[in-house]
N, C-alpha and C positions, 0 to 999 in steps of 0.2 A: 503493499499499500503506499509505504514512504517513497518508494521509487517513482510510483505514479504521480504521487503529489510534487515531487521535486522536478518531474518532467513537465507537469502542467504548470507550476509557478515560474519556471525558467522561460517558457514560452510566453508567458503574460508579461514578465518584466525585461525580457530580453532588449538591450540597447535603449533602455529608457532611463530617465532621470527621476528617481523615486521621490526627490525632495521638491520637485515642482507640485503646487497645489492641483493642478489639473491631472497629473498622474496619480496623486494620492485618492483624488475623487474617483478616478476610473477604476482602480483597484479595488476600492471600497464598494463601488457599485457592483462590480463583478461578484465580490464576495457575498454581498447583500442579497442580489437577485438569485443567486444559487441557493442560499440559504432559505430564502421565501419559497421557492419552487419546492425543494426538498421538504421542507417542515409542514407545508400545507398537505403534501402527500402523506407524510408520517402522522401528523395529527388526526386526519380522516382515518387512516388504518386503526390507530389507537382508539380513537372515539368509537367507532363502529363495533370493535371487539369489546370495548369496555362496556358499552350498553348492552350487547348481546350476552355478557357474562355477568353484568351487574357488578364490575369490579371497579371500587373507588380508587385503587391504586392506579389502574390502567386509565380511568377517566382523567384522574389528576395529572397522570403522565402526559395525556393528550392535550390537555391545557397548556401543560409546560412547553410542549412543542410549538403550541399555537403562540404562546407568548414569545417565543423565538422569531416568529414571523412578525410580530409587532416591533420586536427589537431591531430586527433587520430594517424594517421601514423607518424606524427613529434613526437609525445610522445613516440611510440614504438622505433623509432629510437634514441631519446635522452636518453632513459632508457637503451638501448643496449650499447651506448657509455658510459654512466655513470658506467655501471658494469665492464668495462674494468679495468685491473690492473694498478697499478701506473707504470710509466716509468720514464726514465730520464728527460725528458722535463716536466712531470707532476708528481712530487713526491707524491702529495696528492691524486692522482687519478683523474677521469674525472667526478666527481659527479655533477659539476656545469653544465654539458650539460643539465640536467633537466631544468634549468633556461633558457638556451639558447632555448630549445624546446618551452617554454612557450612564449618566446620573438617572435620567429618565427611565432606561431600561431597567436599572437596579431597582428603583421603587416599584415598577411594575412586577418584577419578579417577587420581592418580598410580599407585596400585597396578594399575590396568587399563592404563595406559600401559606400565609395565615389562613386564608380561605380553606385550603385542603386540609390543614391541620386540624380545624375545627370540624370538617366533614368527616374525616377519619374518626375523631373523638365520637362523633354522634352516631356513627355506624357501629362503632365497637360497643358502646353502651346499649345500643338498640339492638344488638345481635344479627344486623344486617349482613350477610356475607355474600361472596361472589359464587357464580357457578364454575365448576371446572371445564376447562376447553383446551385440548391439544392445539386447535387451530390458532387460538390467541397466543400460545407459547411460540409457535412457528412465526407468527407475525411479529412478535416483539423481538424475537433473534434478528429478523431481517432489518428492523428499524435501528438496532443497535449497530450494526454493520454500516449502515448509512450514516448514522450519526458520528461514528469514529472517523469515517472519512471526511465529513464536514469539519469536524474538530481539527485534524492535521492541516487540511487545506486553509481554513480560517486562521489558524495560529500562525501558519507560514507567511501568510500575505500580511498579518498584522505585525510580525517582527519585521518584515521587509520595509514596510513603510512606517514603522515605529508609532502605530497606532492604538492607544488604549482601548478605543472603542471596537476595534476589531478583535483584538486579544480577548475582550470580554465577551464578544459574541462567540468566540471560539469555545470559552469556557461554558458558555450556555449550552453548546453542543455537547461537551463532555459532561455537563451535569446531567443533561437529557440521556445520555448513554448510560452513565452510572444509576440514574433513577430507574431507567428502563431494565437494568440488570437486577435491581430490586424488585421491580414488578414481575420479572421473570421467576424469581424465587417465590414470590407471593403465588403466581398461577400454579406453580408446580406444587405448592403447599395445598392448594385447592384440589388438585388432581390426587395427592396423596392423603386427602381427608383431614388436612389441618387448615380450615377455612379463616381461622382468626388471624392468619398471617397477613391477609389482604389489607384490613384497617391499619394493623400494626405498621406495616411497611409503608402504607400510604402516608402515616404520620411521619415516618423516617424520611420519605421523599419530600415532604413539606418542609421539614426542617432543613433539609439539604438545599431546597430552592431558597429558603430564607437566608441562609448562610452565604450562598452564591451572590444574591442580591447585595448583602450587606458588604461583602468584600468588593464588589465592583463599585458601589456607592462611595466606599472609603477611598479607593484609588482615584475615581473621578472627582471627589471633592477636594482631595488633597492636591490635584493638579489645578484645579480652579482657583484654589487658595494661593497657588504659586510656590509648590513644593520644589526643593532643590533639584537641579538638573542631574541625570545619572552621571556617575564618574567618567563613564565612557565618552560621553558627549563633552565634558569638560577637557578631556585628554585630547580629543580630536581639535577642539578649538585651539588649545595651546600649541598643538603640533603644527596647524596651519599658521599660526603666528611665527612660530620658531623657524619655518622653512623660509622666511624672508630675511635675506642677508642684512645684517646691521643690528638685528634684534638680539640683545644680550640676555633679557630675562623678561618674564610675563608675571603680573601679579594682580590683584583686586579684579578677578574675572567674575562677571555677573551675567547670567543668562535668564531671560524672561521668555517663557514658553507660550506662544500663541498657536498651537497647532503645528501647521506646516510652516509657520514663520517664526523666526527667533530674533529677539532683540538683545544684542550682545554689546556689553562694554568692557574694556579691560585697559590695563595701563602696560605699556611696554618700555623697558630700560634700553637706552642708547648711549653710545659713548658722548660724555659731557662735552668733548671737543669737536664734535661734529656739527658743521653748519646747520643753522635752523631749517633752511630750505630743504637739505638732505634728509633730516630727521622727518620733515613733513611729508616728503615723498615716501619714506618707509612706512610711515603711519598709514598712507593711503594705500600702499601696497598690501599691508596687512589687512585693512578693511576689505579690500577688493577680494583677496583670497579667502577670507572667511565667508564673506557674502556669496561667492560663486559656490562654495562647497555647501552652504546651509540655507542659501536663498533667503537670507535675513537682512536686518539692518544692524551695522556694526560701527562702534564710535570708539576710537582709540585714543588714550591720553598719553603723552610722551613725558617720560621722566630721565633725566640725566643720571649718568652713572660714571 
């Protein structure tokens, strides 16, 4: 499966600059529409067999899959807003709408989890159990395989364009795959004469959905509040500056994340005996080098040494 994923993603990104907002949006749309089509199919299969067998775990899992459709739609909208040009009210663009999309998806997940936790509790206390079905077991096994494919596909693209929203969508697929595995155990329990497994596992799935939503919400909120950039990104920026001849040292680096766009400020140290015009040229070369690499806006302060 990983070989197939690598070949697919390589074809999608070959000779493309993934730092460009337009390319990021293209990749996000491919991932999202693929997820939407697959999740609609999976949700229908789970819902049909869930209603036929009266399985709360399978019905909850169907809505979990359907929530992935909504989350993918939110991602499409979020990236569409993020690609809009800067305006008077948003001089640095609308890139952080990607993180808003992730937060909305997380809230939707946690809400669905609470509803199914309550439904599982009422079924358990009311003695309402599912009917055994081998056909439902086969259907769930098929959806697990599809979901694992979507997980690897989405997380690969998410890492390629460094998108928290796509990585979050990938974990939606993985959470759906794991919750389907619990449903599979519950359905097997029904066949083996242990019907109480269904509401118990329905509750476990609900808790898993809530936890997944909380984790995505925490990550998205952290980015909206301006969390520190990853060390790898800082090292890349420093390396871009060091590649310019005449730069002795770099310090006071700050990176403000606006999705595809980065606002970067840093201090460079140059020889104190260097003429001002040469130091000015070096500063511009550093700015241009960083801007070309990250498609951002860079301001360089010169310090003599």
